[in-house]
Each structure stands twice: as structure tokens, then as C-alpha cells.
N, C-alpha and C positions, 0 to 999 in steps of 0.2 A: 775671815775666810773659813769655809767648811773643811773639815778634816778629809772628806772624800775628794775635794778638789786638789788637796795636796797630794793625795795618792795618785790622782790622774796625771799630775805634772811629773811625778816621779816615774810613772809608767811610760810617759812620752820620752823622758830622758833615757830610760832603759832601752826602749826599742828604736829610738832615733827616727821615729816615723809616726805621724798622726794616724795614718791608715792602720798600721799594725797595732798601735796602742788602742785605737777605738774598737777594733775587733775583740781585743782581749778584755775590754772594759764594758762591752755591750752598749757602747755609745756610738752615735753617728759622728762623722768627722767634723761636721759643722758645729755640733754641740760642744765637742772637745775643743775646737779652735776658739769658740766663744769663751769658754772657761779660762783658757790660757790668756786670752786678750784681757779679760776682766782682772785676772791676777796681776798681769803686767801693769794695768792701769792703777790698781789699788796700791801696788808697791812702787810705782813710778820708775820701773826699770824694764829692760828688755831681758826676758828670761831665756828665750831661744832665738837663735839666728837660723835662717833657712837658706839652703842652696840646692843644687840639682841632686846631690847625694843624700839629702835628708834634712833633719832638723836637729840642731845641736845646742846645748847650753852655752850661753855667753859666759865670760868670767864672772860677772855678777850673778848670772843664773846658777852657776855651779855652787856658789856660796849659799844662795837661797834654797836650792834643792837639798843641799847637805843639812840645812836647818830643818827643812820639811821632813827629812828622813828621821831626824832626832825626835821631832814632835810626834810623828806617827808611831815611832818605836815606844815612846813614853805612853802614848794613848793606848796602844795595843797591850802594853804590859799591865795597865790599869784594868782594861776590860777583860783580859785573860785572868787576872786575879779575881775579878768579880764573878766570872763564869768560867771556871776551869773545865777541862774536858770531861771530868767525871760527873759534872752536874748536868751535862747535856743528855737528855734522854728522850726516847720516843721510837717510833717505827719509821724506817727509811727504805723505800723501794729503790733498788738499783737495777736498771734495765741495761742489758748489754748484749751485743752480738756474741755468738758463741765463740768465734775465733778471738775476739778481743778479751772475753772473759778468761779464756785459757791462758793468754799472754800475761794477764794481770792478776792471776789468782793470789799471788803473794801480796799484792797491794791491798786487796780486799781484807786479807787477814791482818795486815798492819793497821788498817783503818779501824777494824773491829777491836783490836787490842788498845789502840789509842783512845777510842771512845767506847768503853765497855758497856755503857748504858744505852747506846743506840742499837736497837735491834735491826740488823740489816737483812733484807730479803732480796736475793739476787734472782732475776728472771732473765732467761735467754730468749731473744726473739729477733726478727729482722728489723733493720733500722726504720723502715717505713711504719712498722707496727709499733715501735717505740714512740715515734712521733704521735701517732693516734692515741696511744695510751696516756701520754703526758698531757694531751689536750683535755682529758677527762679527769685525771688523777694527779696527785703530787708524787714527785720522785725525781731522779736524775737518770739520764741515759748516756751511754757511751756508744757512739755510732760512727759509721763511715758513710761517705757518699761520693758519687762520681761527679766531677765538675771539669770545666774547661772546654774551649772551642764551642761555646754556646750550649753545653750540656750541663744540666743539673738534674740529678736523679730524682729529686723531689724538692719542693719549696718548703722552707721552714716557716710555718705560720707566724703571724705577728705576735701571738700570745707567748711564743717560745723564743728563747735565746740560744744561739749556738756559739760555743767557744772553740775555734779551731786549734788543734794541738800539733798536727803534722800534715804534710802533703807529700805524696809519692807519685812519681810518673808511671803511667801505664805502659807496659811493654808487651811484645809478642814473643811467645815461646813455642818450641817444638823440639822433637828428638834431634840429636846431632846429625843423624843421617837423613833428615827430612829434606827433600829437594828444594823446598821453598826457602828454608833456612840458608841454603847455599846460594840461592839465586838473588836474594834481596839484601842490600846493606841497610836500607830503611824502607818502611812500608807505610802507605797511607790507609786510612779507614776504607776509602773507596775500593782500593785494590784488595784489601783484606776481605771485603764483603764478597768477593768473587772466588775465594779460596775455601777449601773444606775446613770447618771449624769444629772444635769441641766446646760444648757449653757445660760448665760445672755449675749446677743449680741446687744449692743445699736447702733452699726454702721454697715450699710450694706456695703459689699464689702471689709471689713477689718477683719483680724483675731481678735477674742475675746481673753480675758485673758485665757480662757479654751483652745481654739484652739492653742494658742501660746505655752502654757505649754506642750501640748501633741504633738506638731509639729514634734519633733525629733523621736518619737516612733510610729507614726501613728495616725489615727483618733480615738478618744476616743468613748466609748459607750454612746453617748449622747441620752438620752431617751426623754428629753424635751429641747426645745430651744425657747426663747422669748426675745423680746426687751421691753416688757411692765413690769414695776416694780410691778404693782398690780398682774398681772398673775404670775410673778416670785415668789412673796411672797406666793400666794395661793398654788403653786406647792410645795414649800419648806415645808409648813405646812401640806399638804395633801398626800405626797408620801414619799417613802424611799430613794429618790434621794439625792445626795450630790452635793456641788458646791465649787469652789475655790474662795478665796478672801484674801486680806491682813489683813482685820479686819472685825468684825461683821458689816454688813451693817446697817445704821441708819433706812432704810426703812423696816427693819424686827425687831420686838421687841426682844431685847437681851435675855430675859428670855425664849424664845421659841427655842433658838439655843444652840448648843454645838459644840465644835471644836475638831479636831484631828490634831496634828502636822504632817506636811508633812515631810517624811524622807528625800526626796531629797532637797538639798539646792537651792531653787528657790526663787528669790526676784523680787519685783516690784520696779524699780528705778525711782525716780522723779527728774527732773532737767530742765535746761534752755538751749535752742539751738539757735544758730545764725551763720551767716557767719563768718569765721575767720577774713576776712577783712570787718568789718561791719562799719556802719555809726556812727557818734558821738551820735545820738539819741539812737541807739541800745545799745551802750556801757553805756550810761547814765542809761537806763532802767535796764540793767543787774546789774550794781553796786547798784542801788537803791533796786532792788529785792533781791539781795544777802544779803545786810545789813538788810532788813526787815525780811527775812526768818531766818537768823541766830539770830536775836533778839528774835524771837519767840521760838526757840528751843535750844538756848545755854545760 
């Protein structure tokens, strides 16, 4: 049995879901199911039992998975010894949305200290631009995209792999004295389309969060549009217009805002993107980032 297949089975045990594990392993569900079935056949045991709540190790499966973890740990200790962090060297392009880069500045510094001979070059650009960049050159991108209710802000091409890290629900916000905030307990995209809206658009030439969310039902009634945070804050405070966000923006004082849940199930998904056949440096960064991110939120 391949060491990679042992990792796959450990990952399924961790997530208790073929679907979640397959997304984190860049495999489709059918391929992952076939690997599990082949392992069960080779070992002549049932590793996982399935029910409506998910997929769980059997008593025999738990023993096997524990052995797999030991084998993988031994293997990794050998390969780490053969190629320690200080021997990895080269140039790595890290592409990031500006808001994500700001949140993870400390992470990039930690990575650079752990791998001192990898020369990291961080570039800030819109997510769509990151996708186009990686189709032509090597590197890793940290991006976000809008999804849900038949909305996808852009399609990830077959040459690239996207590893989702988090997903946050889209909400409607306005000033606490906004009459629409007082009127609605929940609000649909169709109703929101008829109300005055503020569009915050930090990147020229690319769809904003507002435009992406409304893309499938037509242009929204955008009364104000700005790329300046100060102007955006003043419009929020001084008008009856609403805006979309996943959380209350830090650049607007929380106690001046109220929210309305969006009836449509629309999310902003954050994750890492790279070429499926990527370099050792890209894979090293991806593994480091995944461990760092999961350490923060699990």
C-alpha cells in the first residue's frame, strides 16, 4: 500500500466525511472511495462504517488507522531528516488579496523564519487576477470567492487546485437608524435589489462582492460606489443605503451598525490555490499554511 493512501485514510478518519476529505486532498470523491475500498480488500477488513451522519472507523479500522499514523510519522521523520527546512531553497511567489495579506502578515514572517533559504515575494492583487497569474507561472495564491445559491464568482480552471479553508455567510448591514434595518428581520436578494445600496469596490476592472452576489439576477440598484474606506464609512453613517459583508467591518464602529440576515444562502469562501502539479516549494508553503490556519481555528 502506498504511503499516500495511508494519509488519505487518516484524513477521512479526521473529517468523518468523504466529501470534506476529498476537498482537502484535491481528489474527487469517487477516487477516494476506490482507494478506501482497495485498502479494505487488501487488508480483508472493513475500515469504515457509514451512516446518515458520516463515515466512521470500525473497531478494526481504528487499530489499522493508528498503525497508519505510526508508519506515516516514521516516514515523515526520515524524509524530514533527509531534507530539513534549511536545505529547501529557491524563489516562491505568494499571491494574496490585500485584506488577507494584512490578516496574515505574522504568518508570512513565521514561514520565512522557518525556511530561511526560500526567498518569498508577496504580491497583492484581486482573486481573479491571482487565478490568471497562476495559469502562467508558479506560485501559491490565498484568495476568497463568492459561492452558494448557484453563484460562483469565477470557475477554478482544471489546471489549478483550490483548498477551501473557511466559509462565512454573507450578511446585510446598515446604520442603526436606517429605516430598512428596522423594517426587515430577514431580506432576500430580490428585495435587496430594489433598495439603495453602497458598493465598496477596492479593485478596478474586477467584480466587487456586491456585483458578484447580484451577477445572476442583474445589476443592483447601486446608489453609491467608492474605493475609499473613509468615504464608504461616511456614506454608511449619513444615508439609508445598505451594503453586503461577511462581518461588521473594523473600519466602521460596531455600535453604529446593525445587520439583517440574508435569506439567500450565499457565502464567501476563503482558501489556497496552486497548480495541481506544483513545485516542492509550493507544496511546502501549502502544508505550512494549512497547519497554521487549522491551529488557529480548530
